[in-house]
N, C-alpha and C positions, 0 to 999 in steps of 0.2 A: 590713606591706605585702602579703607575700607570701601569707601566711595569709589576707588580704584580696580577693588577686587570684584565687587557688584557691578561694574562697569566692562571687567570683561565677560564677567559670566555669562551680563547680560547679551554680549557679542557673540559670544560664544553660542549661546543657544539658538540667537539669530541666524547665527551661521548654520548651526545643526539644522534648524525651522526650514532655510533654504536648502540645502542641501538635501532635506528628504523632500522637499517640493519639488526641486528639480529629477529625484534620482523618480517620485512615484509618475512626478511628468511623463520620463522617459520609458518608463514602463508600461504607463498607459499607450503610449503614441505606440509602444513596440507591439504591446497585443493589439493595436486593430490595426495595425499594417500584420500580424499574421492569422488574423481575424480573415481580414481584406484576402490575402491568400489562399485562407479554406477554403474559403466564397469563390474565389476564383475558381480553384481545383473541381471545387463541387460544378459548378455551372458546368464546365464542361464534359461531365457526368450526366449533366441533367440534357446536355442536348445529348448525348448518344442515345440515350434512352430512348430521351421524344423523337430524335428520328426516323429509329424505326415501330414506333407506333403508331407515329403518323402515317410513314406510307405501309406498315402494315408489314409484314416477316415472309417469306418465303419459304416450306417449308424444305430443311435438307436432307439427304441422306446423310447420319452421324453417327458416330460410333453408341451403341446403343439405343434409337431412336427406334428402331422395329424389334423389338423384345421389348417382356414383360409390360410394365407400366405405361411406356413408352407410347404408347398407340396402337399400338398390333390387334387386329382383332384374327389371324390366319385363324383356320381353325377352330373357330368360335362359330353360333347362328348368326344368319343378319338380323342385326339390330332393328325395331321397331322405328316406324317416320321423329319419333319424338326423341325415343335411346339415339338414332343415329348422329341426330343435332345436337343433343349434349354433348357426343365424344366430337363431334365437330368442332364444337366450341373451344372445350376441352384438348385437341389437337391445336388449335389454333394459339390458346393459349400457352403450352409448352413449346412451341414453334417459335411462338414470339423471347420467349422467356430462353430459349436456347440458341438464340439468335443474339440478346441480349448479350448472351456471357460472351460467344464469337466475334463481335462489335468491340467487347472494353478488350479481349485478348489481343484484339488485333491493333491498338494504341498500347496496350501495354502487355508487354510476354507472360509477368507475373501475375496476371489474371488465374483465379481459379475456380472463379463463381461467382453466385452474385445472393446478397440477402433484402428479401422486401418483406415488411411490416405493414400490413393495411391498417390504416388507418394512421401512424407516423409518420415522419420523418427518414426512419431506416428505409432507405434504397439506396444501395453501394455494392460494386465488384468490390468482390474478398480475394484478396493479394495473398499471397507465399513468397517467402525465401527461403526456402530449409539453408543454405550454406552462411547466411547472417540472417537469423531468425526475428532482432525487432527490429530491423530498417524499417518497414511502415508505422513504428512508434512515434518518429518524425519524420516520415517521408509523405508527401502527398501523392496521388497517384501519375501524375506525371514525373514523377521518383526527386521534383526536389524538396530539400526543407521544409516539414512545413508543422506551424505546432498542435495542426487538428491530428497527421497522420492520415492510413486509414483504417476498415477495419482491416483486419490480416489474421490467418489461421494460424495456428502450433507448427512449429517448424515439421513436429514427430507424427502430425497427423496425414494420412494419404486422403487427398480429395475425393476420390470413389473408392467405397471399400469398406472404408475404416468405422469403427465400430461409433468413435465417439467425434464430430470435425468439431471443434475448439476455436472458437473466431473471440479476439480481442477488439476491444476499440476504446479511444479517450470517453470519457463523461465531461464533454467540452460544454461553457458557460454557456454560448451562444445556440443551444439546443442539439449539434449537428454530432455524427457518429454515433457511441450509443447514449447516450446522453438521457434518450425518453425510457431509456429501461428503469432507466429512478420508479417510472409510473405504474411500474406493474408490483410495488406496494402495496395499490391501491385495489381492493376488490374488485370496483367495478371495472379499473384499467384490465386487471387480467383476465376476468370473465371475457370482457368484448375484444381481449388480441392474444386468446391463445392463438390463432394460429401460425407459425412461421414458415412463408418462404427460403428453400436455401438449394438452388441450382448450380449445381456443376457444367464444367463445359460439357457433360455427355449424360447428364439426366437429369431430370425435375422435381421435386421430395417437398412433400410439405409434412411441417411437424407441427407435435399440440404441445404445446405447454404443463407441465404438473408440476413444477417445483420453484420458487422464487425464493431463493436466502441470502446470507450476508455471511462472509469469514472475515476472521481478522487475517495478516499477513501469514503470521505462524501456521492458523488452520487452512490456511491454501495452502500454503508450502506442504500441507502432510498430504492433502485433498491430493494433488498432481502427481503423486505416486502410482494413483493408480488410475485419475480418472480420462486415459487416455480409455480405460474399459477394454483393452485386449484378451483379459478372459473371461468368462463366467464368473469367476469369485470376484474381479474385477468391475465389470457388470454390476455383481447385487450390492458392492461396497458402495459403489458408488449411486446406486439408488434409492438406499437405506438409508443413505446418508442428509440424500434431498425431500427425502419424507420426514425424518427424524427433526432438519433446520428448516421446512418449507413454514413459509408466514402465510399459507393460507391452507385450507385444506387439498388436502391433495385424492384425487379421482382416481382416474385411469393410470395405471403405472403402468413402463414399457415393463416388456418381458425376454430377454437371455433366447435370441440373440438379436432383437428387437436395434437399432440403429438409433444414435442418443444426437442431439445436436443439444450444445454448452454455448452460451452469452458470456462474457466475462466483461465488468469494467470498474471504474473504481468507484468505492459508496464511501461518502463521507460524514456517516452518523460517530465512527469509530478512527482512528489512528489505522495509518492502509490498509482502509478496510477493503474487500471486495465484492458485488454485487452480481450474483450467480442464476443466469436464467436455463431450466431444464429442460428440455422437449424431447421426445420420442417421435420417431417418424409414422405417421398415417401409413395405415396402405390401405386398398381398394379401392 
């Protein structure tokens, strides 16, 4: 009898192990398939961007192009030859960046902008679907189901004119989406990647990172109540928390009513953790 029980137990363990092996194998195949889909989707985005860079972007009349920081020289003294060259270079860069946003919009009408961090893999269109806020949590640029999702803006944010642009992205194991934000924990990486370009369909903007911090899910939920920074009090509350929780020494801190940019992804040193990168808009 004991031999029979032992035999049955061994058989059960073997069956369970085989079952786990099959399950693990299926999960691995499924994960590779999902990552393959993510790479296919990203390749389309890379092609969209590289085509513009290869061919050059012609400056077009766009909302906001001839005003403010977007390149108007009306009413100003004529710049020197050196200054003129620098301004032309800036204008060409802005033209290319705006054209990239418009090209992305042509491919997907959910596009509201583009985010870039030089020296990283963060180079993506930014999506927004107010009526279905989390759609791009699990859908790619082609609107098909995707494990990687896309970078997307909080449904309550205004792409142009809002006080805080809040962008979400997955912390993907293959290094895509917002996975590299984890490196902002490093002092060296933080110092070398302080500038973040975030362009909308109407303007180009550069932001400077001033805080990197982690929160639990409950703390993040509390922060979400005033993260939009719609009032001066809410703005100050966001900045004060960012200073207090900062993993690095806080230097220049944004002041009301400067615009903020907030990047959010998962953080794995705690259960349901969230990593926040906060930046203030650079002017001039």
